[in-house]
C-alpha positions in Angstrom: -2.9 -25.5 -20.8 -6.7 -25.7 -21.4 -7.7 -26.7 -18.1 -9.0 -23.3 -16.1 -8.4 -22.6 -13.4 -10.0 -20.6 -9.8 -9.4 -20.2 -6.3 -11.8 -19.2 -4.4 -11.0 -18.0 -1.2 -8.1 -14.2 -1.6 -6.7 -14.9 2.1 -2.4 -16.2 2.0 -3.6 -19.4 0.9 -5.2 -19.0 -2.3 -4.0 -15.4 -3.5 0.3 -17.0 -3.6 -1.5 -20.6 -4.6 -3.5 -19.4 -7.7 -0.6 -16.8 -8.4 1.9 -19.7 -8.6 -0.3 -22.0 -10.9 -0.8 -18.8 -13.5 2.8 -18.7 -13.5 3.3 -21.7 -14.5 1.0 -21.2 -17.7 -2.8 -21.6 -17.4 -5.3 -19.2 -16.9 -6.9 -18.7 -13.4 -9.5 -17.3 -11.6 -9.2 -15.5 -9.2 -12.8 -15.1 -7.2 -13.8 -12.9 -3.2 -16.8 -11.5 -2.6 -15.1 -9.0 -0.9 -15.3 -6.1 -3.4 -13.4 -4.0 -1.8 -10.1 -6.5 -1.4 -10.8 -7.5 -5.5 -10.6 -3.8 -6.1 -7.1 -2.9 -4.0 -5.8 -6.8 -5.6 -6.9 -5.6 -9.5 -4.1 -2.6 -9.3 -1.7 -4.8 -7.5 -2.2 -3.5 -2.9 -0.9 -7.5 -2.4 -2.9 -8.1 1.1 0.2 -10.1 2.5 3.6 -9.7 3.1 5.4 -13.0 0.4 9.2 -12.7 -1.1 8.6 -12.7 -5.3 4.6 -12.5 -5.1 4.6 -9.2 -6.3 7.0 -10.0 -9.1 5.3 -13.4 -9.8 1.5 -11.6 -9.5 3.0 -9.1 -12.4 4.3 -11.2 -14.4 0.8 -13.5 -15.0 -1.0 -10.2 -16.9 -4.0 -10.6 -17.9 -3.9 -14.9 -17.6 -4.6 -13.5 -14.0 -7.7 -11.8 -13.1 -9.5 -10.9 -9.9 -13.5 -10.8 -9.6 -15.7 -10.6 -6.8 -18.8 -12.6 -8.0 -19.2 -15.8 -8.1 -21.6 -16.3 -11.3 -18.2 -15.8 -13.0 -16.8 -19.6 -12.3 -19.2 -21.6 -14.7 -16.6 -21.8 -17.1 -14.1 -23.4 -14.9 -12.5 -26.5 -15.4 -11.1 -26.8 -11.6 -12.1 -25.0 -8.6 -10.2 -24.8 -4.7 -12.0 -24.1 -2.1 -8.8 -21.4 -0.8 -9.0 -19.6 2.2 -7.3 -19.5 4.9 -8.8 -21.6 8.1 -9.1 -19.3 11.0 -7.7 -21.0 14.5 -8.3 -19.4 18.2 -4.6 -18.8 20.6 -5.5 -23.1 21.6 -5.1 -24.1 18.1 -8.8 -24.9 17.3 -10.2 -24.1 14.0 -13.5 -22.6 12.6 -14.4 -24.1 9.9 -18.0 -22.2 9.5 -16.4 -20.2 6.6 -14.9 -23.7 5.7 -18.7 -25.0 5.1 -21.0 -21.9 4.1 -18.4 -21.4 1.4 -18.8 -24.3 -0.4 -22.7 -23.8 -0.1 -22.0 -20.4 -2.6 -19.8 -21.6 -4.2 -21.7 -25.2 -6.0 -24.2 -23.6 -7.1 -22.0 -21.6 -9.6 -20.3 -24.4 -11.3 -21.1 -26.1 -14.9 -21.9 -30.2 -14.7 -18.3 -31.3 -15.0 -16.5 -28.8 -12.9 -13.9 -30.1 -10.1 -14.3 -28.5 -6.8 -10.5 -29.3 -4.5 -10.3 -28.7 -1.2 -7.7 -26.6 -0.3 -7.2 -25.2 2.7 -6.4 -27.4 6.1 -9.6 -29.4 7.1 -9.4 -32.2 9.7 -9.8 -35.9 9.0 -13.8 -36.2 7.3 -14.8 -33.3 6.2 -14.2 -33.7 2.4 -16.5 -36.1 2.8 -19.3 -34.8 4.2 -18.8 -32.0 2.1 -22.5 -32.8 -0.1 -21.3 -32.4 -3.7 -20.8 -35.9 -6.4 -17.3 -38.1 -5.1 -16.6 -38.0 -9.4 -15.6 -34.5 -9.3 -14.9 -33.4 -5.4 -11.3 -33.6 -4.2 -9.0 -32.5 -1.3 -5.0 -31.6 -1.6 -2.9 -30.8 1.2 -1.2 -27.1 1.6 2.3 -26.5 1.4 1.8 -23.4 2.9 4.6 -21.9 4.9 4.1 -18.3 5.4 7.6 -16.0 4.4 8.9 -18.7 1.8 5.4 -19.2 -0.1 5.8 -18.2 -3.9 8.8 -21.1 -3.5 6.3 -23.7 -2.1 3.9 -22.3 -5.0 6.0 -23.2 -7.4 8.5 -25.3 -6.0 6.4 -28.4 -4.4 8.3 -31.4 -2.8 5.1 -33.9 -4.1 1.0 -33.4 -4.6 -1.3 -34.9 -1.5 -4.8 -35.8 -3.3 -7.9 -37.0 -0.9 -10.2 -39.1 -3.6 -13.4 -40.6 -3.1 -11.3 -43.7 -5.0 -8.3 -43.0 -5.3 -7.0 -46.7 -7.8 -8.7 -44.0 -10.7 -7.1 -42.0 -12.0 -7.1 -38.5 -11.9 -9.2 -36.5 -14.4 -7.7 -35.0 -16.8 -8.3 -31.1 -15.7 -7.4 -31.9 -12.6 -4.1 -34.0 -13.0 -3.4 -31.2 -15.7 -2.4 -28.7 -13.3 -1.3 -30.6 -10.9 1.7 -32.0 -13.6 2.3 -28.7 -14.3 5.1 -28.8 -12.2 6.7 -31.6 -12.5 6.7 -33.6 -9.6 5.5 -37.4 -7.7 1.6 -36.8 -7.3 0.3 -39.0 -3.9 -3.6 -39.9 -4.5 -5.1 -41.2 -1.3 -8.9 -41.8 0.4 -10.2 -38.9 1.5 -8.8 -38.9 5.5 -6.2 -40.0 4.5 -4.7 -36.7 2.7 -6.3 -34.7 5.4 -4.3 -37.1 8.2 -1.3 -36.4 5.8 -0.8 -33.0 6.5 -1.5 -33.3 10.3 1.6 -36.1 10.5 4.0 -34.4 8.0 4.0 -31.0 10.6 3.6 -33.2 14.1 7.2 -34.9 12.2 8.2 -30.9 12.0 7.0 -30.1 15.8 9.5 -33.7 17.2 12.2 -32.5 15.4 11.8 -28.8 17.2 11.4 -30.0 20.1 14.1 -31.9 20.0 16.0 -28.8 19.5 15.0 -27.1 21.9 15.4 -29.5 24.2 18.8 -30.7 23.3 19.7 -26.4 22.5 18.7 -26.4 26.4 21.0 -28.4 27.8 23.6 -27.5 25.8 24.3 -24.3 27.4 24.2 -25.5 30.5 26.7 -28.7 30.5 29.2 -26.7 28.2 28.3 -27.6 25.3 27.1 -26.2 22.2 23.7 -27.2 19.9 25.2 -25.6 16.7 28.0 -28.6 16.5 25.8 -31.4 16.6 23.7 -29.7 14.1 25.6 -31.1 11.0 26.1 -34.5 12.2 22.6 -35.1 13.0 21.3 -33.2 9.0 24.4 -35.8 7.8 22.7 -38.9 9.1 20.4 -40.0 6.5 16.9 -41.2 9.0 17.1 -37.7 9.8 18.9 -35.7 6.3 19.8 -32.2 5.9 16.5 -30.1 5.7 15.1 -31.2 9.9 14.1 -28.3 11.5 17.3 -28.8 13.8 17.4 -25.1 14.5 16.3 -23.7 18.3 13.7 -21.3 18.8 10.9 -19.8 20.2 8.9 -22.3 20.5 6.1 -23.2 17.4 4.1 -20.3 16.4 2.6 -19.0 13.5 -1.4 -21.3 14.2 -0.7 -24.1 11.9 1.0 -26.0 13.8 -1.0 -25.8 17.0 -4.0 -26.2 15.3 -2.7 -29.9 14.7 -1.7 -31.0 17.8 -5.3 -29.4 18.8 -6.5 -31.4 16.2 -5.4 -35.1 17.8 -6.1 -33.9 21.4 -9.3 -33.2 20.0 -9.0 -36.6 18.3 -7.8 -38.6 21.0 -10.4 -37.9 23.1 -13.2 -38.8 21.0 -11.4 -42.3 20.0 -9.7 -43.0 23.3 -6.0 -42.7 22.2 -3.2 -41.4 23.4 -1.3 -38.2 23.3 0.6 -37.2 25.9 3.3 -36.7 23.6 1.1 -34.3 21.3 0.3 -32.6 25.6 4.2 -33.0 25.8 5.6 -31.1 23.1 3.4 -27.8 23.5 4.7 -27.9 27.7 8.8 -27.5 26.0 6.9 -24.8 23.1 5.3 -23.0 25.8 8.3 -23.4 28.3 10.9 -22.5 25.0 8.5 -19.1 24.4 10.0 -18.0 27.8 13.2 -18.1 26.9 13.7 -14.6 26.2 11.6 -13.1 29.1 14.0 -15.7 31.7 17.0 -14.5 30.7 15.6 -10.9 30.7 14.8 -12.2 33.9 17.9 -13.5 35.5 20.8 -11.2 34.4 18.9 -7.8 33.7 15.3 -6.3 35.5 16.3 -5.8 39.4 20.0 -5.2 37.9 19.4 -2.2 36.7 16.9 0.6 37.7 14.8 1.4 35.1 15.8 0.1 32.4 15.6 0.5 29.0 15.0 -2.8 26.6 15.1 -2.4 22.2 13.4 -4.5 20.5 13.8 -5.6 17.4 11.4 -7.6 15.2 7.3 -8.7 16.2 5.9 -10.7 13.3 5.4 -14.6 14.7 8.9 -15.7 12.8 10.5 -13.5 9.5 9.6 -12.3 5.9 6.2 -12.4 7.1 3.4 -9.8 9.2 1.4 -12.7 10.6 1.5 -12.2 14.6 0.2 -14.8 15.1 0.4 -17.0 18.7 4.2 -14.1 18.1 7.2 -15.5 20.5 8.1 -11.4 21.1 4.3 -10.1 21.3 4.4 -12.6 24.7 7.6 -12.0 25.2 6.7 -8.1 25.6 3.3 -8.0 27.6 4.9 -10.3 30.6 6.2 -6.8 31.3 4.5 -4.5 30.6 6.1 -1.6 32.7 9.4 -2.3 30.8 10.3 0.7 28.6 11.3 -1.4 25.1 12.0 0.8 21.7 10.6 -1.0 18.6 11.1 -1.8 15.5 9.3 -4.4 12.5 9.7 -3.6 9.1 6.3 -5.6 8.3 4.4 -6.1 11.4 0.9 -3.0 11.5 1.0 -0.9 14.6 -2.8 -1.6 15.0 -1.4 -4.9 15.6 0.4 -3.9 18.5 0.4 -2.7 22.0 1.7 -2.2 24.8 1.3 0.5 26.8 5.6 1.2 27.8 7.0 0.5 24.4 7.8 3.4 21.8 8.2 2.2 17.3 10.6 3.1 15.5 11.4 3.4 11.8 14.9 2.8 11.9 16.1 0.0 13.1 19.3 1.2 14.5 17.9 4.5 16.5 15.3 1.5 18.8 19.4 0.7 20.3 19.8 4.4 21.5 20.7 4.0 25.8 19.7 0.6 25.1 21.1 -1.7 28.8 19.7 -5.0 26.2 19.8 -6.5 22.6 16.3 -8.8 22.0 16.5 -10.6 18.3 13.1 -11.8 18.6 12.6 -11.5 14.8 15.4 -13.1 12.7 14.9 -10.7 9.7 17.9 -10.8 7.1 18.2 -7.3 7.3 18.7 -7.5 11.2 22.1 -9.6 9.8 23.2 -7.0 8.6 23.4 -4.8 11.2 26.5 -3.3 12.5 27.7 -4.9 16.1 29.9 -2.9 17.0 27.8 0.5 16.1 24.8 -1.2 18.2 27.2 -1.1 21.6 28.9 2.1 20.7 25.3 3.3 21.0 23.7 1.0 24.0 24.4 1.9 27.1 24.8 -1.6 28.0 26.1 -4.7 27.0 23.5 -7.3 27.1 22.5 -9.1 23.7 19.2 -11.6 23.5 19.2 -13.0 20.1 17.3 -16.7 20.5 18.1 -17.7 17.0 21.6 -17.1 16.8 21.7 -14.6 13.9 24.8 -13.0 15.1 27.6 -15.8 15.6 28.6 -15.3 19.9 32.0 -15.3 19.1 31.9 -11.7 16.9 29.6 -10.7 20.5 31.8 -10.9 21.5 34.4 -8.8 20.0 32.3 -6.3 19.5 32.4 -6.0 22.8 28.1 -7.3 23.8 27.3 -10.5 26.1 25.0 -12.9 23.7 23.0 -15.2 25.3 21.3 -17.2 23.1 19.4 -20.7 22.4 22.9 -23.9 22.2 25.1 -22.4 24.6 26.4 -20.4 27.3 26.6 -17.3 27.1 30.1 -15.5 25.9 30.9 -13.0 28.8 33.0 -9.4 27.0 
């Protein structure tokens, strides 16, 4: 590969994206002004949890280098601006750090270097960047927490915002994107910025359909898992649709895009009530596990003990951004919880009546109920009969259906899962 590439900002997005591009054979410089972070990365100590990322980084060897000096960007042909964009609990983005970083990076670029904004920004951001439009691009990121390596190395397509989408992409940029053998869709800056938001809105729509209909299934005697295969075989919906019910949307990325649409809708006078409905649907489903706990356990058992498996907002990540698990536990400040999560740090979890355990099975000893609030793969491997033997009660709250209700019933437990009525023992 002839093109030298750099990624600036070694947060989740930047680190995974840089490692993926390097794995395709490019010489990649990873830059972050946090010298301590760079030292840790040099030692192979990764600040993010992603399956197979450690192995891919090790396999890149000397082609992937780390630096805290922006001056090292001088020999790079393509430079990505790639930090994660922080959001608050409402999904509002803080873009001040991205503006500042671009201003710090551009003086160090050579006269032919291309600047690519990779971090997600709202419509209008890229066009407002003070840089030669012929050398400025916006590339839609494809990061999914827990599947980041797969997404970085096997992208479905690249969406690229350009000042003039009718012109061919510069050779160096085209070489980087072409190495992954997928469609490249050039479009104007604003279209590319809005494309990512549009994709996430479609995902939210699927999630909202699944949650709404799964709740109805449980009330009328249907089983949502029986309906899903019919939808996935419909070409208008498809095999990869987000049709599994869960505890609302979380993680910050989808929430950010919905908030962006609401903000722009308010400015332009367009109609966006459907987006508000999606957010209300998400909030309703986030409380599902807590509603089950109140209805079937609290008040019926004196001083109940509840085992909780999972704190992260989803499996294969240590992120607790808008975590449904933390939101659920916060509703019960006086309830005793025994908690396990294989990745979330102690400082990211605080509950006055909760005790953390290193071994997952230690949480269920004497428990009146078990709530599985993050579907970690290790939890699926646990022996239900052993769980039942150690518990005092019989309630299993399993929103993501990591165990089939019939298997739970056979083990002597009562399954409460989304999309089907509870099966009694």
